[in-house]
C-alpha positions in Angstrom: 0.0 0.0 0.0 1.3 3.4 -0.9 2.0 5.7 2.0 -0.5 8.5 2.7 0.4 11.7 1.0 1.7 14.6 3.2 -0.6 17.6 3.4 -0.3 21.2 4.5 -3.4 23.2 5.3 -3.1 26.9 4.3 -5.5 29.2 6.2 -6.3 32.7 5.1 -7.3 34.3 8.4 -8.6 37.7 9.5 -10.5 37.4 12.8 -12.2 34.0 12.6 -12.3 31.5 15.5 -10.0 28.7 14.4 -10.9 26.2 17.2 -12.2 23.9 14.5 -8.6 23.3 13.4 -7.2 22.4 16.9 -6.7 18.8 16.1 -4.9 19.7 12.9 -2.9 22.7 14.0 0.5 21.0 13.4 -0.4 20.7 9.7 -1.6 24.3 9.4 0.1 27.4 7.9 -2.0 30.1 9.3 -1.6 33.6 7.7 -3.3 36.2 9.8 -4.3 39.6 8.4 -6.3 40.9 11.4 -3.4 42.5 13.3 -2.4 41.8 16.9 -6.0 42.4 18.2 -7.4 39.5 16.1 -4.4 37.2 16.2 -5.3 33.5 16.7 -4.0 31.6 19.8 -2.1 29.3 17.5 1.2 29.5 15.7 0.7 31.8 12.8 2.4 34.3 10.5 1.1 37.9 10.4 1.0 39.4 6.9 -0.3 42.6 5.4 -4.1 42.8 5.1 -4.2 43.1 1.3 -5.4 41.1 -1.6 -8.1 38.9 0.0 -7.4 35.1 0.1 -5.6 35.1 -3.2 -2.7 37.2 -1.8 -2.4 34.7 1.1 -2.4 31.7 -1.2 0.3 33.2 -3.5 2.4 34.2 -0.5 2.5 30.6 0.7 3.3 29.3 -2.8 6.1 31.7 -3.3 7.6 31.3 0.2 7.3 27.5 0.2 7.7 26.6 -3.4 10.6 24.2 -2.9 9.2 22.5 0.2 5.5 22.0 -0.6 3.7 19.0 0.9 2.3 16.3 -1.5 -1.1 18.0 -1.2 -1.8 21.6 -0.2 -5.3 22.4 1.1 -6.2 26.1 0.7 -9.0 27.3 3.0 -10.4 30.5 4.5 -10.7 31.1 8.2 -14.2 29.6 8.4 -15.7 27.0 6.2 -19.0 26.2 7.8 -20.8 28.6 5.4 -18.9 27.2 2.4 -18.8 23.4 2.9 -21.6 21.0 3.8 -19.4 18.8 5.9 -16.6 19.1 8.5 -12.8 19.4 8.3 -12.3 15.7 8.7 -14.2 15.0 5.5 -12.5 17.9 3.7 -9.1 16.4 4.6 -10.1 13.0 3.5 -11.2 14.2 0.1 -8.2 16.5 -0.3 -5.8 13.5 0.3 -7.5 11.7 -2.6 -6.5 14.5 -5.0 -4.6 13.1 -8.0 -1.8 14.9 -10.0 -3.5 17.3 -12.4 -6.7 17.5 -10.4 -8.1 20.4 -8.4 -10.4 19.1 -5.7 -12.9 21.8 -4.8 -15.1 22.3 -1.8 -17.8 24.7 -3.0 -20.9 25.8 -1.3 -22.2 26.3 -4.8 -21.8 24.6 -8.1 -18.9 25.6 -10.3 -19.7 28.8 -12.1 -18.9 30.2 -15.5 -16.6 33.2 -16.0 -16.6 34.9 -19.4 -16.4 38.6 -18.6 -13.0 39.1 -20.3 -13.6 42.9 -20.7 -14.3 43.4 -17.0 -16.9 42.2 -14.5 -20.1 44.2 -14.9 -21.0 44.2 -11.2 -23.9 46.5 -11.6 -25.7 44.0 -13.9 -25.7 41.3 -11.2 -27.7 42.3 -8.1 -27.1 38.9 -6.6 -23.4 39.9 -6.3 -24.2 43.0 -4.3 -22.4 41.7 -1.2 -19.1 42.1 -3.1 -20.0 45.0 -5.4 -21.0 47.2 -2.4 -17.6 46.8 -0.7 -15.1 49.5 -1.0 -12.5 48.3 -3.5 -9.8 49.3 -5.9 -10.8 48.6 -9.5 -8.4 46.4 -11.5 -5.8 48.2 -13.5 -6.4 45.9 -16.5 -9.1 43.7 -17.9 -9.2 40.0 -17.1 -8.2 39.4 -20.8 -5.1 41.6 -20.3 -4.1 39.7 -17.2 -4.6 36.4 -18.9 -2.2 37.5 -21.8 0.4 38.6 -19.2 0.3 35.2 -17.5 0.0 33.2 -20.7 1.6 35.1 -23.5 0.9 33.7 -26.9 -2.1 31.7 -25.8 -5.6 32.4 -26.9 -8.2 33.6 -24.4 -10.7 30.9 -23.6 -14.4 31.4 -24.3 -15.0 30.7 -20.7 -13.6 29.4 -17.5 -15.1 27.3 -14.7 -14.4 28.5 -11.2 -15.2 27.6 -7.6 -16.8 30.4 -5.6 -15.1 30.8 -2.3 -11.7 29.6 -3.5 -11.5 26.5 -1.3 -9.5 23.7 -3.0 -6.7 21.1 -2.7 -3.9 20.7 -5.2 -1.0 18.3 -5.6 2.6 19.6 -5.5 3.2 18.4 -9.1 0.2 20.4 -10.3 1.4 23.5 -8.6 5.0 23.1 -9.8 4.0 22.8 -13.5 4.4 26.6 -13.2 7.6 28.2 -12.0 8.0 30.2 -8.8 8.5 33.2 -11.0 5.0 32.6 -12.5 3.5 33.0 -9.1 5.6 36.0 -8.4 4.2 37.5 -11.6 0.7 36.8 -10.4 1.4 38.4 -7.1 2.9 41.5 -8.7 0.1 42.0 -11.2 -2.8 41.1 -8.9 -1.8 42.3 -5.4 1.1 44.7 -5.4 1.6 48.3 -6.4 -1.8 50.0 -7.0 -3.5 46.7 -6.2 -2.0 46.5 -2.7 -5.5 47.1 -1.1 -7.7 45.2 1.4 -10.2 44.5 -1.4 -8.7 44.8 -4.9 -10.9 43.8 -7.7 -8.1 41.5 -8.8 -8.8 39.3 -5.8 -12.0 38.3 -7.6 -10.0 37.8 -10.8 -7.7 35.4 -9.0 -10.7 33.5 -7.6 -11.9 32.9 -11.2 -8.4 32.0 -12.6 -7.2 29.4 -10.1 -8.7 26.2 -11.6 -7.9 27.2 -15.2 -4.3 27.9 -14.2 -3.8 24.4 -12.8 -6.0 22.3 -15.1 -6.8 24.2 -18.3 -8.0 21.0 -20.1 -10.8 20.7 -17.6 -11.6 24.3 -16.7 -11.0 26.2 -19.9 -13.7 26.0 -22.5 -12.3 27.2 -25.8 -15.5 26.8 -27.9 -18.9 27.2 -26.3 -20.5 24.7 -28.7 -17.8 22.2 -29.7 -15.8 22.1 -26.4 -18.6 21.3 -24.0 -18.6 17.9 -22.2 -21.2 15.4 -23.1 -21.5 14.4 -19.5 -23.2 16.6 -16.9 -20.5 16.0 -14.3 -16.8 15.1 -14.4 -15.0 12.4 -12.5 -14.8 14.6 -9.4 -18.6 15.2 -9.2 -18.2 18.8 -10.4 -20.2 20.3 -13.2 -18.4 19.1 -16.3 -16.5 21.3 -18.8 -18.6 24.0 -20.3 -21.6 23.0 -18.2 -20.9 25.4 -15.4 -23.6 27.5 -13.8 -24.3 30.8 -15.5 -25.3 33.6 -13.1 -28.4 35.3 -14.5 -28.3 39.1 -14.9 -30.7 41.3 -13.1 -31.8 39.0 -10.3 -31.5 39.9 -6.6 -31.2 36.2 -5.7 -29.7 33.6 -7.9 -32.2 30.8 -7.3 -30.4 28.6 -9.9 -27.5 28.1 -7.5 -28.2 25.1 -5.3 -25.9 23.6 -2.8 -24.5 20.4 -4.4 -25.1 17.2 -2.4 -22.0 15.8 -0.6 -21.8 13.0 -3.2 -21.4 15.6 -5.9 -18.5 17.3 -4.2 -15.0 15.9 -5.1 -16.1 12.3 -5.0 -14.0 10.2 -7.4 -15.7 7.5 -9.4 -15.5 3.9 -8.1 -12.8 1.7 -9.5 -15.2 -0.5 -11.3 -17.2 2.0 -13.3 -14.8 2.1 -16.3 -13.3 5.5 -15.5 -9.5 5.9 -15.4 
């Protein structure tokens, strides 16, 4: 039997109660942005309160690039409003992550991103929680950022992304890109004029992560020809090109339903013909 993979848990913390992690604290890299007043009573690293969770994740990747665990589980400071099960189940599913996969833990289905000229916040009242926050608008369009990160590559018709940015990734998958690639992401998304508590680029990063690590699954190059015939992929996520499309003009997106636990990062059984 193969040994169990090693795993680090990266926590983007502000002022949340982290007692739910007490049994796993030795595996945690806690990055706290809430200052001394909100510091957790556990070993942690205080970092600048900029860039939302994307800045925290990139900070960890850059600082630990050569010493990553077999699996890195990226989480925010509380998950009970994001995940329909506890940390033990999250860890179990994370450890099943295969090279090339991104195991997600959404409180919603994967969503479609295709706003390459900029996110039209005002057209989506269901996003008012985020659009009402004081923020710094992105210096470039999502398409321009994509071209910076992937020069010479075409821009996909759409991406699939996991709202909340909770996911597990293998070391090999992360290291398909160089440390300098993640430094470039940090520079473009979260430094300079974007070094703000709530830069719009934090939302861009949330939408890019899955496509950065597994473009064959989360980049749809043609909205007709490149759509999966299956509704769900091997991980139970909505399959390529079948991601939820947020309707414009609605106060509440009733089309978003919490997936059942069996639809969340559950690999197929070994006897169903899947590889």
